[in-house]
NUPASE-896768 format. One line per 4 residues: their letters; for each residue z, y, x of N, C-alpha, C. Coordinates in Angstrom, 3 decimals, always signed. Example, Ala and Ser with C-alpha at 12.3 -4.5 7.8 and 13.67 -1.06 7.14 Angstrom:
BEGIN
AS = +7.800:-5.690:+13.190:+7.800:-4.500:+12.300:+7.800:-3.300:+13.200 ~ +7.080:-2.250:+12.850:+7.140:-1.060:+13.670:+7.870:+0.030:+12.900 $
***
This chain:
BEGIN
MQKL = +0.000:-1.192:+0.821:+0.000:+0.000:+0.000:+0.000:+1.255:+0.865 ~ +0.815:+1.209:+1.926:+0.906:+2.377:+2.810:-0.421:+2.581:+3.553 ~ -1.084:+1.493:+3.896:-2.365:+1.583:+4.574:-3.422:+2.185:+3.647 ~ -3.387:+1.802:+2.381:-4.323:+2.334:+1.403:-4.103:+3.832:+1.184 $
TRII = -2.844:+4.271:+1.157:-2.526:+5.687:+1.016:-3.047:+6.473:+2.207 ~ -2.895:+5.936:+3.402:-3.406:+6.615:+4.610:-4.929:+6.742:+4.568 ~ -5.584:+5.669:+4.151:-7.049:+5.688:+4.096:-7.527:+6.725:+3.082 ~ -6.909:+6.773:+1.907:-7.301:+7.738:+0.877:-7.017:+9.162:+1.345 $
TFSA = -5.853:+9.389:+1.950:-5.509:+10.720:+2.453:-6.473:+11.144:+3.555 ~ -6.759:+10.226:+4.463:-7.690:+10.530:+5.561:-9.082:+10.833:+5.007 ~ -9.544:+10.051:+4.032:-10.876:+10.261:+3.450:-10.956:+11.596:+2.713 ~ -9.918:+11.917:+1.950:-9.910:+13.179:+1.220:-9.874:+14.367:+2.177 $
TLAL = -9.052:+14.278:+3.227:-8.978:+15.345:+4.222:-10.319:+15.518:+4.932 ~ -10.928:+14.430:+5.300:-12.224:+14.482:+5.975:-13.290:+15.092:+5.060 ~ -13.265:+14.738:+3.787:-14.233:+15.299:+2.834:-14.026:+16.794:+2.656 ~ -12.777:+17.229:+2.574:-12.497:+18.657:+2.419:-12.888:+19.445:+3.660 $
ISGC = -12.572:+18.913:+4.814:-12.890:+19.623:+6.062:-14.401:+19.713:+6.262 ~ -15.115:+18.621:+6.002:-16.559:+18.644:+6.227:-17.268:+19.546:+5.223 ~ -16.757:+19.666:+4.015:-17.385:+20.512:+3.009:-17.079:+21.973:+3.194 ~ -15.974:+22.299:+3.803:-15.551:+23.690:+3.930:-15.731:+24.251:+5.333 $
SYVG = -16.251:+23.453:+6.210:-16.362:+23.940:+7.588:-17.528:+24.897:+7.727 ~ -17.403:+25.822:+8.650:-18.456:+26.772:+8.964:-19.026:+26.389:+10.313 ~ -20.195:+25.824:+10.296:-20.803:+25.329:+11.510:-21.577:+26.419:+12.223 ~ -21.859:+27.509:+11.579:-22.633:+28.582:+12.194:-24.055:+28.571:+11.694 $
VYKR = -24.237:+28.727:+10.424:-25.564:+28.739:+9.829:-26.307:+29.976:+10.319 ~ -27.546:+29.782:+10.728:-28.346:+30.888:+11.231:-28.829:+31.744:+10.076 ~ -28.635:+33.039:+10.201:-29.134:+33.997:+9.223:-29.971:+35.015:+9.967 ~ -30.880:+35.637:+9.278:-31.693:+36.654:+9.921:-31.766:+37.896:+9.038 $
DIPQ = -32.045:+39.022:+9.678:-32.204:+40.269:+8.952:-33.495:+40.205:+8.139 ~ -33.454:+40.740:+6.927:-34.614:+40.704:+6.050:-35.027:+42.134:+5.716 ~ -36.081:+42.639:+6.374:-36.575:+43.983:+6.030:-37.536:+43.899:+4.850 ~ -37.443:+44.894:+3.971:-38.333:+44.951:+2.816:-38.768:+46.393:+2.595 $
GNLI = -39.957:+46.563:+2.070:-40.445:+47.896:+1.723:-41.200:+48.552:+2.855 ~ -41.196:+49.897:+2.839:-41.892:+50.689:+3.849:-41.039:+50.828:+5.098 ~ -41.677:+50.853:+6.250:-40.991:+51.168:+7.490:-40.892:+52.685:+7.583 ~ -39.662:+53.203:+7.577:-39.449:+54.652:+7.611:-38.600:+54.971:+8.838 $
TQDM = -39.118:+55.820:+9.711:-38.372:+56.224:+10.900:-38.118:+57.731:+10.870 ~ -37.196:+58.156:+11.706:-36.872:+59.575:+11.803:-38.091:+60.365:+12.278 ~ -38.861:+59.809:+13.204:-40.055:+60.496:+13.713:-41.080:+60.732:+12.604 ~ -41.237:+59.761:+11.731:-42.192:+59.901:+10.635:-41.762:+61.012:+9.686 $
VEQL = -40.480:+61.037:+9.354:-39.982:+62.042:+8.416:-40.053:+63.434:+9.026 ~ -39.815:+63.553:+10.344:-39.883:+64.856:+11.006:-41.298:+65.426:+11.010 ~ -42.310:+64.577:+10.949:-43.695:+65.042:+10.941:-44.125:+65.619:+9.591 ~ -43.360:+65.320:+8.541:-43.709:+65.821:+7.211:-43.375:+67.294:+7.092 $
KPGM = -44.327:+68.083:+6.624:-44.160:+69.528:+6.433:-44.710:+69.907:+5.066 ~ -44.051:+70.817:+4.362:-44.616:+71.298:+3.103:-46.005:+71.886:+3.332 ~ -46.901:+71.625:+2.388:-48.274:+72.094:+2.503:-49.230:+71.017:+2.982 ~ -48.724:+69.862:+3.436:-49.601:+68.774:+3.865:-50.306:+68.186:+2.649 $
TQEQ = -51.520:+67.710:+2.857:-52.252:+67.061:+1.781:-51.803:+65.609:+1.657 ~ -52.193:+64.969:+0.564:-51.836:+63.568:+0.356:-52.462:+62.674:+1.420 ~ -53.639:+63.010:+1.888:-54.286:+62.229:+2.940:-53.521:+62.344:+4.260 ~ -53.038:+63.546:+4.573:-52.258:+63.725:+5.793:-50.932:+62.964:+5.715 $
VTYV = -50.302:+62.975:+4.549:-49.052:+62.230:+4.363:-49.315:+60.735:+4.495 ~ -50.412:+60.264:+3.935:-50.756:+58.849:+4.044:-50.997:+58.466:+5.498 ~ -51.592:+59.355:+6.278:-51.817:+59.089:+7.698:-50.487:+58.950:+8.442 ~ -49.505:+59.766:+8.101:-48.208:+59.746:+8.795:-47.322:+58.609:+8.286 $
MGRP = -47.233:+58.454:+6.967:-46.259:+57.538:+6.369:-46.861:+56.224:+5.869 ~ -48.163:+56.170:+5.677:-48.767:+55.012:+5.044:-48.758:+55.185:+3.539 ~ -49.224:+54.176:+2.818:-49.223:+54.230:+1.364:-47.789:+54.066:+0.859 ~ -47.438:+54.742:-0.211:-46.072:+54.637:-0.734:-45.827:+53.289:-1.401 $
LLEA = -44.565:+52.883:-1.385:-44.189:+51.659:-2.072:-44.254:+51.860:-3.577 ~ -43.842:+53.038:-4.021:-43.816:+53.336:-5.455:-44.503:+54.662:-5.740 ~ -45.336:+54.678:-6.744:-45.889:+55.921:-7.270:-45.423:+56.013:-8.709 ~ -45.024:+57.204:-9.131:-44.563:+57.379:-10.506:-45.686:+56.963:-11.458 $
PFDS = -45.400:+56.095:-12.433:-46.476:+55.569:-13.281:-47.141:+56.616:-14.177 ~ -46.422:+57.650:-14.557:-46.994:+58.641:-15.460:-47.398:+59.923:-14.748 ~ -46.990:+60.067:-13.492:-47.291:+61.286:-12.742:-47.486:+60.901:-11.286 ~ -48.726:+60.911:-10.800:-49.010:+60.468:-9.433:-48.655:+61.526:-8.389 $
REWD = -47.947:+62.574:-8.804:-47.563:+63.623:-7.854:-46.255:+63.300:-7.142 ~ -45.603:+62.214:-7.470:-44.353:+61.845:-6.816:-44.508:+60.474:-6.166 ~ -44.256:+60.429:-4.860:-44.358:+59.191:-4.100:-42.986:+58.834:-3.567 ~ -42.642:+57.548:-3.642:-41.372:+57.053:-3.121:-41.632:+56.039:-2.021 $
YVSR = -41.021:+56.289:-0.878:-41.047:+55.358:+0.242:-39.644:+54.770:+0.336 ~ -39.528:+53.463:+0.130:-38.233:+52.804:+0.101:-38.206:+51.732:+1.180 ~ -37.139:+51.729:+1.951:-36.935:+50.734:+2.991:-35.557:+50.122:+2.795 ~ -35.507:+48.802:+2.807:-34.238:+48.100:+2.616:-34.122:+47.038:+3.692 $
LDKA = -33.018:+47.048:+4.416:-32.765:+46.058:+5.452:-31.492:+45.315:+5.106 ~ -31.645:+44.047:+4.733:-30.504:+43.191:+4.420:-30.070:+42.550:+5.726 ~ -28.998:+43.088:+6.306:-28.522:+42.592:+7.594:-27.805:+41.266:+7.400 ~ -28.063:+40.339:+8.292:-27.581:+38.973:+8.135:-26.061:+38.884:+8.065 $
YSGV = -25.362:+39.548:+8.939:-23.918:+39.383:+9.022:-23.161:+40.657:+8.667 ~ -23.825:+41.583:+8.001:-23.152:+42.794:+7.539:-23.809:+43.219:+6.234 ~ -23.781:+44.471:+5.911:-24.252:+44.953:+4.616:-25.746:+45.179:+4.544 ~ -26.117:+45.998:+3.580:-27.507:+46.339:+3.327:-27.705:+47.815:+3.661 $
ETRR = -28.754:+48.114:+4.423:-29.088:+49.494:+4.767:-30.320:+49.895:+3.963 ~ -30.192:+50.996:+3.214:-31.291:+51.470:+2.380:-31.673:+52.881:+2.785 ~ -32.964:+53.102:+2.905:-33.505:+54.432:+3.182:-34.539:+54.738:+2.118 ~ -34.577:+55.994:+1.725:-35.548:+56.389:+0.691:-36.020:+57.810:+0.963 $
VTLT = -37.320:+58.002:+0.877:-37.927:+59.325:+0.988:-38.784:+59.520:-0.254 ~ -38.495:+60.573:-0.997:-39.270:+60.914:-2.186:-40.046:+62.185:-1.897 ~ -41.354:+62.102:-2.027:-42.233:+63.240:-1.762:-42.852:+63.702:-3.071 ~ -42.832:+65.014:-3.287:-43.402:+65.593:-4.502:-44.562:+66.504:-4.108 $
FDRQ = -45.675:+66.344:-4.806:-46.881:+67.128:-4.543:-47.137:+68.060:-5.726 ~ -47.833:+69.190:-5.457:-48.220:+70.084:-6.541:-49.542:+69.591:-7.140 ~ -50.083:+70.346:-8.083:-51.313:+69.924:-8.767:-52.524:+69.874:-7.836 ~ -52.500:+70.653:-6.755:-53.611:+70.647:-5.796:-53.474:+69.513:-4.778 $
GELT = -52.407:+68.741:-4.834:-52.215:+67.624:-3.916:-51.543:+68.011:-2.616 ~ -50.825:+69.136:-2.586:-50.118:+69.548:-1.375:-48.631:+69.230:-1.511 ~ -48.032:+68.814:-0.419:-46.620:+68.439:-0.389:-45.742:+69.668:-0.619 ~ -44.836:+69.563:-1.584:-43.960:+70.693:-1.886:-42.488:+70.382:-1.647 $
KIDK = -42.079:+69.123:-1.806:-40.656:+68.798:-1.726:-40.461:+67.459:-1.033 ~ -39.437:+67.395:-0.150:-39.097:+66.177:+0.572:-37.617:+65.882:+0.327 ~ -37.325:+64.765:-0.315:-35.949:+64.334:-0.548:-35.690:+63.075:+0.269 ~ -34.576:+63.079:+1.020:-34.230:+61.933:+1.857:-32.888:+61.368:+1.417 $
EGDF = -32.793:+60.045:+1.444:-31.539:+59.350:+1.200:-31.378:+58.278:+2.272 ~ -30.193:+58.161:+2.824:-29.936:+57.140:+3.831:-29.805:+57.737:+5.212 ~ -29.465:+56.880:+6.170:-29.256:+57.282:+7.554:-30.512:+57.000:+8.365 ~ -31.204:+58.062:+8.768:-32.435:+57.923:+9.537:-32.195:+58.054:+11.037 $
SEGL = -30.954:+58.300:+11.445:-30.690:+58.542:+12.864:-30.814:+57.269:+13.696 ~ -30.524:+56.105:+13.102:-30.636:+54.850:+13.839:-32.002:+54.229:+13.602 ~ -32.541:+53.618:+14.630:-33.791:+52.899:+14.477:-33.532:+51.557:+13.826 ~ -34.542:+51.046:+13.143:-34.398:+49.736:+12.518:-34.562:+48.650:+13.567 $
PLGT = -33.678:+47.667:+13.602:-33.777:+46.594:+14.595:-34.821:+45.563:+14.193 ~ -36.078:+45.914:+14.360:-37.160:+45.024:+13.962:-37.899:+44.446:+15.156 ~ -37.338:+44.530:+16.336:-38.004:+44.043:+17.537:-38.136:+42.538:+17.538 ~ -39.114:+42.059:+18.272:-39.287:+40.621:+18.376:-38.320:+40.083:+19.405 $
ETSL = -37.870:+38.881:+19.159:-36.937:+38.246:+20.075:-37.694:+37.249:+20.927 ~ -37.228:+37.037:+22.123:-37.881:+36.091:+23.016:-37.162:+34.756:+22.951 ~ -37.139:+34.172:+21.773:-36.517:+32.871:+21.611:-37.537:+31.924:+21.001 ~ -37.187:+30.657:+20.990:-38.083:+29.689:+20.400:-38.156:+29.919:+18.903 $
GPAT = -39.277:+29.639:+18.345:-39.470:+29.825:+16.916:-40.945:+29.826:+16.616 ~ -41.315:+30.231:+15.441:-42.731:+30.235:+15.089:-43.519:+31.175:+15.991 ~ -44.713:+30.774:+16.317:-45.566:+31.589:+17.174:-46.076:+32.801:+16.409 ~ -46.301:+33.877:+17.131:-46.876:+35.069:+16.531:-48.345:+34.807:+16.272 $
EGTD = -48.834:+35.272:+15.147:-50.222:+35.047:+14.782:-51.137:+35.687:+15.808 ~ -52.157:+34.956:+16.207:-53.134:+35.479:+17.148:-52.817:+35.146:+18.597 ~ -51.737:+34.421:+18.843:-51.415:+34.045:+20.218:-51.740:+32.574:+20.428 ~ -51.965:+32.214:+21.645:-52.259:+30.835:+21.990:-50.947:+30.073:+22.144 $
PMDA = -50.724:+28.991:+21.391:-49.465:+28.263:+21.499:-49.256:+27.644:+22.872 ~ -50.320:+27.452:+23.608:-50.189:+26.870:+24.947:-49.554:+27.862:+25.928 ~ -49.621:+29.170:+25.627:-49.008:+30.167:+26.496:-47.487:+30.081:+26.469 ~ -46.915:+29.503:+25.420:-45.464:+29.400:+25.294:-44.889:+28.273:+26.140 $
LPSD = -45.749:+27.349:+26.565:-45.259:+26.241:+27.370:-44.931:+26.718:+28.782 ~ -43.893:+26.115:+29.395:-43.588:+26.513:+30.768:-44.709:+26.078:+31.713 ~ -45.035:+26.941:+32.653:-46.113:+26.606:+33.582:-45.556:+25.782:+34.739 ~ -46.328:+24.838:+35.182:-45.940:+23.972:+36.285:-46.812:+24.333:+37.486 $
STQA = -46.212:+24.927:+38.490:-46.984:+25.393:+39.654:-47.384:+24.256:+40.567 ~ -46.881:+23.026:+40.312:-47.217:+21.912:+41.182:-48.457:+21.177:+40.734 ~ -49.083:+21.649:+39.628:-50.293:+21.000:+39.163:-51.435:+21.274:+40.122 ~ -52.186:+20.261:+40.392:-53.332:+20.428:+41.287:-54.527:+20.944:+40.504 $
AP = -55.279:+21.829:+41.119:-56.471:+22.368:+40.483:-57.562:+21.309:+40.514 ~ -58.342:+21.150:+39.409:-59.401:+20.133:+39.371:-60.567:+20.493:+40.248 $
***
């Protein structure tokens, strides 16, 4: 009886520990929307045309459905091990298509951490997968 109690207790403890343990699941940052940087926003000046704004900022993520004079650029970065960073720039144009108002929300002082990492993982499109293999300098030339 005592042996059976030990086995059940050990099994239950093992099941609880294995189900509740944190092994270190890999998470990654998930950027969504437009890429908005401080440099891009600094280039915006009242009086710019919609074409000039498109050249600097790209196409907007959102255009007002009933009035195409308001463009919204929204950037959201869901950080893996911390919170969510949101940036928003709302641009308003007059009837002639010139920029009249710039509204900013969020912290533009920090750059977005979107750099590529030099670790193993999926290959970047357009690269040769053979370049990722370590080179062996002892190979004889044919």
